[in-house]
C-alpha positions as CSV (number, residue, x, y, z in Angstrom):
1,X,48.3,92.1,86.6
2,X,45.8,89.3,85.1
3,X,46.4,88.7,81.4
4,X,43.7,87.6,79.1
5,X,40.4,85.9,80.2
6,X,39.7,82.1,80.6
7,X,42.1,79.9,78.6
8,X,39.6,76.9,79.0
9,X,36.9,76.0,81.4
10,X,36.0,72.7,82.0
11,X,34.6,70.4,84.9
12,X,37.4,68.7,86.5
13,X,35.7,65.8,88.6
14,X,33.4,67.9,90.7
15,X,35.0,71.2,90.1
16,X,34.5,74.1,87.5
17,X,38.1,74.4,86.2
18,X,39.8,77.5,84.7
19,X,43.3,78.3,83.7
20,X,44.5,81.9,83.5
21,X,47.7,83.6,83.1
22,X,49.1,85.9,85.7
23,X,52.0,88.3,85.8
24,X,53.8,87.2,88.8
25,X,52.9,83.9,90.6
26,X,55.2,84.6,93.6
27,X,53.3,87.8,94.3
28,X,49.9,86.2,93.7
29,X,50.8,83.3,96.0
30,X,51.7,86.0,98.6
31,X,48.3,87.8,98.1
32,X,46.6,84.4,98.5
33,X,48.2,83.9,101.8
34,X,46.9,87.4,102.9
35,X,43.6,87.1,101.6
36,X,42.9,83.9,103.2
37,X,45.0,84.5,106.4
38,X,42.0,83.9,108.8
39,X,40.4,81.1,107.2
40,X,39.8,78.1,109.3
41,X,40.9,75.7,106.6
42,X,43.7,76.6,104.3
43,X,46.8,74.8,103.1
44,X,49.6,76.0,100.9
45,X,52.3,73.4,99.6
46,X,55.1,75.2,98.3
47,X,58.1,74.1,96.2
48,X,59.8,77.6,96.4
49,X,61.2,77.2,93.0
50,X,62.8,73.9,93.4
51,X,61.9,71.1,91.0
52,X,63.1,67.9,89.8
53,X,61.9,64.9,87.6
54,X,59.0,64.1,89.9
55,X,57.6,67.8,90.4
56,X,53.9,68.2,89.4
57,X,53.4,71.8,90.4
58,X,55.3,74.8,91.7
59,X,52.7,75.4,94.5
60,X,49.3,74.1,95.5
61,X,46.6,75.9,97.7
62,X,43.5,74.6,99.1
63,X,41.1,77.2,100.7
64,X,37.9,77.0,102.8
65,X,36.2,73.6,103.2
66,X,33.3,71.5,101.8
67,X,34.0,68.7,104.2
68,X,36.7,67.7,106.7
69,X,37.7,64.4,108.4
70,X,39.4,64.9,111.8
71,X,40.2,61.2,113.5
72,X,41.4,61.4,117.2
73,X,41.0,57.4,117.7
74,X,39.8,54.5,115.6
75,X,40.6,52.9,112.4
76,X,42.1,56.2,111.0
77,X,43.5,54.8,107.6
78,X,40.0,53.2,106.8
79,X,38.3,56.4,107.5
80,X,40.5,58.4,105.4
81,X,40.0,55.9,102.4
82,X,36.4,56.0,102.7
83,X,36.5,59.9,103.1
84,X,38.5,60.1,99.9
85,X,36.1,57.7,98.2
86,X,33.0,59.5,99.2
87,X,34.0,62.9,98.0
88,X,36.0,61.9,94.9
89,X,37.9,65.0,95.2
90,X,41.1,66.6,96.0
91,X,41.8,66.4,99.7
92,X,44.6,68.0,101.7
93,X,45.8,67.5,105.2
94,X,48.0,65.7,107.4
95,X,49.1,62.7,109.0
96,X,50.3,62.2,112.7
97,X,53.4,60.3,113.7
98,X,51.3,58.5,116.3
99,X,49.4,56.6,113.7
100,X,52.3,54.3,114.1
101,X,50.1,53.1,117.2
102,X,47.5,51.9,114.6
103,X,49.8,50.0,112.4
104,X,51.9,48.2,115.1
105,X,51.3,47.3,118.7
106,X,52.9,50.6,119.9
107,X,51.5,53.5,122.3
108,X,52.2,57.0,123.0
109,X,52.1,58.0,126.4
110,X,53.6,61.3,126.7
111,X,51.9,64.8,126.2
112,X,51.4,66.6,122.8
113,X,51.2,70.2,124.1
114,X,49.6,71.4,120.6
115,X,47.0,68.5,120.9
116,X,47.0,67.2,117.2
117,X,44.7,64.3,116.1
118,X,45.8,61.3,114.3
119,X,45.0,62.9,111.2
120,X,43.0,65.8,109.6
121,X,42.1,66.2,105.9
122,X,39.5,68.7,104.1
123,X,38.1,69.0,100.8
124,X,39.0,72.6,99.6
125,X,36.2,74.7,98.4
126,X,38.8,76.4,96.0
127,X,41.8,74.7,94.6
128,X,44.8,76.9,93.2
129,X,47.2,75.1,91.4
130,X,50.4,76.8,89.5
131,X,52.3,74.7,86.8
132,X,53.8,75.6,83.7
133,X,50.6,75.9,82.1
134,X,49.6,78.9,84.4
135,X,47.5,79.3,87.2
136,X,44.7,76.6,87.7
137,X,41.6,77.6,89.6
138,X,39.0,74.7,90.5
139,X,35.9,75.6,92.4
140,X,34.0,72.9,94.0
141,X,30.7,72.3,92.4
142,X,28.6,73.1,95.7
143,X,30.2,76.7,96.0
144,X,29.0,79.6,93.9
145,X,32.0,81.4,93.0
146,X,33.3,82.9,89.8
147,X,37.0,81.7,89.5
148,X,38.0,84.7,87.3
149,X,36.2,87.2,89.5
150,X,37.9,85.9,92.5
151,X,41.5,85.9,91.0
152,X,41.0,89.6,90.1
153,X,39.6,90.1,93.9
154,X,42.7,88.5,95.4
155,X,45.0,90.6,93.1
156,X,43.1,93.6,94.5
157,X,43.6,92.7,98.0
158,X,45.5,95.0,100.2
159,X,48.0,93.8,102.5
160,X,47.7,94.4,106.4
161,X,50.9,95.2,108.1
162,X,51.6,92.7,110.7
163,X,51.4,93.8,114.3
164,X,54.5,94.3,116.4
165,X,55.2,91.7,119.2
166,X,54.0,93.3,122.5
167,X,54.6,90.5,124.8
168,X,57.3,88.0,125.5
169,X,57.1,84.3,125.9
170,X,59.8,81.7,127.0
171,X,60.8,79.0,124.8
172,X,61.8,76.0,127.0
173,X,64.0,73.1,126.1
174,X,62.1,69.8,127.3
175,X,65.7,68.4,127.4
176,X,68.9,70.1,128.8
177,X,71.9,69.6,126.9
178,X,73.1,67.1,129.6
179,X,70.0,65.3,129.5
180,X,69.9,65.2,126.0
181,X,73.4,63.9,125.7
182,X,72.2,61.1,128.5
183,X,69.3,60.0,126.2
184,X,71.5,59.7,123.3
185,X,74.0,57.5,125.3
186,X,70.9,55.3,126.1
187,X,70.2,55.1,122.4
188,X,73.9,54.1,121.6
189,X,73.8,51.4,124.3
190,X,70.9,49.8,122.5
191,X,72.9,50.0,119.4
192,X,75.9,48.3,121.0
193,X,73.7,45.4,122.2
194,X,72.4,45.0,118.7
195,X,68.9,46.0,119.5
196,X,68.9,48.4,116.6
197,X,71.3,49.9,114.0
198,X,70.0,53.4,113.8
199,X,67.4,55.5,115.6
200,X,66.2,59.0,114.9
201,X,66.1,60.7,118.3
202,X,64.4,63.9,118.8
203,X,64.1,66.8,121.4
204,X,61.5,69.4,121.7
205,X,61.3,73.1,122.4
206,X,57.8,74.4,124.0
207,X,56.2,77.5,125.0
208,X,52.6,78.2,126.5
209,X,50.3,81.1,126.5
210,X,51.6,82.5,123.2
211,X,50.1,85.0,120.7
212,X,51.6,84.3,117.6
213,X,51.2,85.7,114.1
214,X,51.3,82.6,112.2
215,X,51.4,84.0,108.6
216,X,54.1,86.2,109.7
217,X,56.1,83.4,111.0
218,X,55.7,81.3,108.1
219,X,56.8,84.3,105.9
220,X,59.9,84.9,107.6
221,X,60.7,81.2,107.7
222,X,60.0,80.6,104.3
223,X,62.3,83.7,103.5
224,X,65.1,82.2,105.3
225,X,64.8,78.6,104.3
226,X,62.8,78.4,100.9
227,X,62.7,74.6,101.2
228,X,61.1,72.4,98.5
229,X,58.4,71.0,100.7
230,X,57.3,74.1,102.7
231,X,53.8,74.3,104.1
232,X,51.5,76.8,105.9
233,X,48.4,75.2,106.8
234,X,45.4,75.9,109.1
235,X,43.2,72.8,110.1
236,X,40.7,74.2,112.6
237,X,42.9,75.4,115.6
238,X,46.0,74.0,114.5
239,X,48.6,75.8,112.5
240,X,51.5,74.5,110.6
241,X,54.6,76.6,109.7
242,X,56.8,74.2,108.0
243,X,60.0,74.6,106.1
244,X,60.8,71.0,105.3
245,X,63.4,69.8,102.5
246,X,62.2,66.4,102.5
247,X,59.7,64.2,100.4
248,X,58.1,61.4,102.5
249,X,56.2,59.7,99.3
250,X,54.8,60.4,96.2
251,X,52.3,58.2,94.0
252,X,51.7,59.2,90.5
253,X,49.9,56.4,88.7
254,X,51.7,53.3,89.6
255,X,55.0,55.0,90.1
256,X,56.0,55.6,94.0
257,X,58.8,57.6,95.0
258,X,60.5,58.1,98.3
259,X,63.2,60.5,98.9
260,X,64.7,59.9,102.5
261,X,67.1,62.4,103.9
262,X,70.1,61.4,106.2
263,X,73.0,63.5,106.3
264,X,73.2,67.3,107.2
265,X,76.1,69.8,107.1
266,X,76.0,73.7,107.9
267,X,76.4,76.2,105.2
268,X,79.5,78.8,105.2
269,X,79.7,82.2,103.9
270,X,82.9,81.8,102.2
271,X,82.4,80.1,99.0
272,X,85.5,77.9,99.1
273,X,84.7,76.8,102.5
274,X,81.0,76.0,101.7
275,X,82.2,73.9,98.6
276,X,84.6,72.1,101.0
277,X,82.1,71.4,103.4
278,X,79.7,70.0,100.8
279,X,82.6,67.6,99.5
280,X,83.1,66.6,103.0
281,X,79.6,65.7,103.5
282,X,79.4,63.6,100.4
283,X,82.4,61.5,101.5
284,X,81.6,61.2,105.3
285,X,81.4,57.6,106.1
286,X,79.1,58.2,109.1
287,X,76.7,60.1,106.9
288,X,76.7,57.6,104.0
289,X,76.0,54.7,106.8
290,X,73.3,56.5,108.0
291,X,71.8,57.1,104.5
292,X,72.1,53.6,103.2
293,X,70.5,52.2,106.3
294,X,67.3,54.3,105.9
295,X,67.4,53.6,101.9
296,X,67.4,49.7,102.7
297,X,64.7,50.3,105.1
298,X,62.7,52.0,102.5
299,X,63.4,49.7,99.8
300,X,62.1,47.0,102.1
301,X,58.7,49.0,103.0
302,X,58.3,49.4,99.1
303,X,58.9,45.7,98.4
304,X,55.6,44.8,100.2
305,X,53.7,46.7,97.7
306,X,55.7,46.6,94.3
307,X,55.8,44.5,91.3
308,X,58.6,42.1,91.5
309,X,62.0,43.7,90.6
310,X,60.6,47.1,90.5
311,X,62.2,48.8,93.4
312,X,65.2,50.8,92.3
313,X,67.5,53.3,93.9
314,X,67.6,56.1,91.2
315,X,69.9,58.1,93.3
316,X,72.2,57.2,96.1
317,X,73.8,59.9,98.3
318,X,72.8,63.0,96.5
319,X,74.0,66.2,98.0
320,X,71.6,69.2,97.8
321,X,72.2,72.6,99.0
322,X,69.4,74.8,100.7
323,X,70.0,78.3,102.4
324,X,70.6,77.0,105.8
325,X,72.2,73.5,105.2
326,X,73.7,71.1,102.9
327,X,71.7,67.6,102.7
328,X,72.3,64.1,101.8
329,X,69.3,62.9,99.7
330,X,68.4,59.6,98.2
331,X,65.7,58.5,95.9
332,X,64.0,55.2,95.7
333,X,61.4,54.1,93.1
334,X,58.9,51.4,92.8
335,X,56.0,50.3,90.8
336,X,52.5,49.8,92.7
337,X,51.0,46.3,92.4
338,X,47.9,46.9,90.2
339,X,45.4,45.6,92.9
340,X,46.6,48.2,95.5
341,X,45.7,51.9,96.1
342,X,47.1,54.9,97.8
343,X,46.3,53.9,101.2
344,X,48.1,50.7,100.9
345,X,51.2,52.8,100.2
346,X,50.6,54.8,103.3
347,X,50.1,51.8,105.5
348,X,53.2,49.9,104.2
349,X,55.7,52.9,104.3
350,X,54.4,55.0,107.5
351,X,56.2,56.5,109.6
352,X,58.7,57.3,107.1
353,X,62.2,55.4,107.9
354,X,64.2,58.7,108.1
355,X,62.4,59.7,111.3
356,X,62.2,56.4,112.8
357,X,65.5,54.0,112.3
358,X,66.2,50.3,111.5
359,X,64.8,48.1,112.3
360,X,61.8,50.2,112.1
361,X,59.6,48.4,114.8
362,X,62.5,48.2,117.5
363,X,63.4,51.8,116.8
364,X,60.0,53.1,117.4
365,X,59.7,51.3,120.7
366,X,63.1,52.7,121.7
367,X,62.3,56.2,120.6
368,X,58.9,56.1,122.7
369,X,61.0,54.9,125.9
370,X,63.6,57.6,125.5
371,X,62.0,60.8,124.1
372,X,60.0,62.9,126.8
373,X,57.2,64.0,124.4
374,X,54.5,62.8,122.0
375,X,55.6,63.8,118.4
376,X,51.9,64.4,116.9
377,X,52.4,66.0,113.8
378,X,56.0,66.4,114.0
379,X,57.7,63.3,112.2
380,X,54.3,63.1,110.5
381,X,53.3,64.1,106.8
382,X,51.6,67.2,105.1
383,X,50.4,66.6,101.5
384,X,47.5,66.1,99.2
385,X,45.6,63.2,97.5
386,X,44.1,63.7,94.2
387,X,40.7,62.3,93.1
388,X,42.5,59.5,91.0
389,X,44.3,58.4,94.4
390,X,47.7,60.3,93.4
391,X,49.5,62.0,96.3
392,X,52.4,63.7,97.5
393,X,53.4,64.2,101.3
394,X,56.4,65.7,103.0
395,X,58.1,64.9,106.4
396,X,57.1,67.3,108.8
397,X,60.7,68.7,110.2
398,X,62.0,72.1,110.3
399,X,58.3,73.0,111.6
400,X,56.6,75.3,114.1
401,X,53.4,74.0,115.4
402,X,50.6,76.3,117.2
403,X,47.3,75.6,118.6
404,X,45.1,78.9,118.7
405,X,42.8,77.3,121.3
406,X,45.2,76.6,124.0
407,X,47.9,79.0,122.8
408,X,50.6,76.3,123.0
409,X,53.6,76.2,120.6
410,X,56.2,73.6,119.8
411,X,59.0,72.8,117.7
412,X,61.3,69.7,117.5
413,X,64.4,68.5,116.1
414,X,66.4,65.4,115.8
415,X,69.2,63.5,114.3
416,X,70.1,60.0,113.2
417,X,72.0,58.0,115.9
418,X,74.3,55.3,114.9
419,X,77.3,53.4,116.2
420,X,79.5,56.3,115.1
421,X,77.6,59.0,116.8
422,X,79.2,61.5,119.1
423,X,76.4,62.8,121.5
424,X,77.7,66.5,121.8
425,X,78.0,66.7,117.9
426,X,74.5,65.4,117.7
427,X,73.2,68.1,119.8
428,X,74.8,70.7,117.8
429,X,73.4,69.3,114.7
430,X,69.9,69.5,116.3
431,X,70.6,73.2,117.1
432,X,71.8,73.9,113.7
433,X,68.3,72.5,112.4
434,X,66.5,74.7,114.9
435,X,68.3,77.9,114.4
436,X,66.0,79.4,111.7
437,X,63.0,78.5,113.8
438,X,64.4,80.2,116.9
439,X,65.1,83.3,114.8
440,X,61.6,83.5,113.4
441,X,59.9,83.2,116.9
442,X,62.2,85.8,118.6
443,X,61.2,88.2,116.1
444,X,57.6,87.7,117.9
445,X,59.0,87.9,121.3
446,X,59.2,84.1,121.9
447,X,62.7,83.6,122.9
448,X,64.8,80.6,124.1
449,X,65.2,80.4,127.8
450,X,68.8,80.1,129.0
451,X,70.1,79.5,125.5
452,X,73.7,79.9,126.9
453,X,73.4,76.8,129.1
454,X,71.5,74.5,126.6
């Protein structure tokens, strides 16, 4: 039910902006997803009720497109900055991991089966934002829509039952278990020689000629995981179903926040066993070593753009519990130099250290030599940039990627390799991280090929 009428109506930059009160924001969010399920441009950024000192809203939705920017080559960061300046509006979208090639003398010669561009952003026609103040609805000035009437239309929209899977598709591992272990050993050899201290090594699972109900897949994945940086996004042919627990970077005014994750442990059904696993993760010297290496890397990245003495580790080795796993998360903050803007923050910190390694450039080179796929959106970031140049981006992990054009699907998983790594256990960690993704795809007939031998 919709309570009252307009609480206020203003112009927010180039948007007519209203705030209304709704009875159940979770139900309304689900109705939003159903209402816009066939939209070419749509992005839901969902905290699933998680909140901390740095939270700005519970969820954010952009629907429809006034303008979009898709970059496949060239000076992508400059084009993004100019796009934001031109439109002076909220923009939502993603950054591909392979933007690293623009920032450093690197290349990516493998195949990205879902064919993602370097970045893709759009200016939404309608922006929905749920905060403590209620539901904010902002309509772009070029769009002739009554926001209050639109909310009522969404509330009255009938949900269509998802179709039952009628075909089966094989999800194939790009690396067998033996091949994965051999590759991790190669990374370890680099570490033993002193080339790097740590690398985030990943593997991928692919399926081709897939018919996927992406909204159903996201809804089921979100129910299983309920992660704080979840995403359901449609940007042209690309669909993103993401259950990420990790924030890459946030800018709010001059304050920069990064929250790298390094350290993963399974959950247990037994409460006492679950508590013991959590305590073991907190004390594990290997996990703490992985985490602090990336914290140091983030501190170094932020120091390039921060005022003197402002880079601080506000939390080190924090243990957070999610439905599937326990995670070790640290928080690093800084104050941005006054002459710099959001694009400078991205260029100084991307790709995020938790998905590369230390030293970053050497680790990215070794990753490219050792992995057998182009990461694309995986290990990149999805998020938003405000008209003022503030932003918040996640780390694209625990994610299903799908291209409605070529019908290809992929999911990737990885783990941090340090000198203490045991390849067989790293493989087990990857499979733990992928478990929810496998379960969701199996519901639609996309099943893991020869799972018993992987």
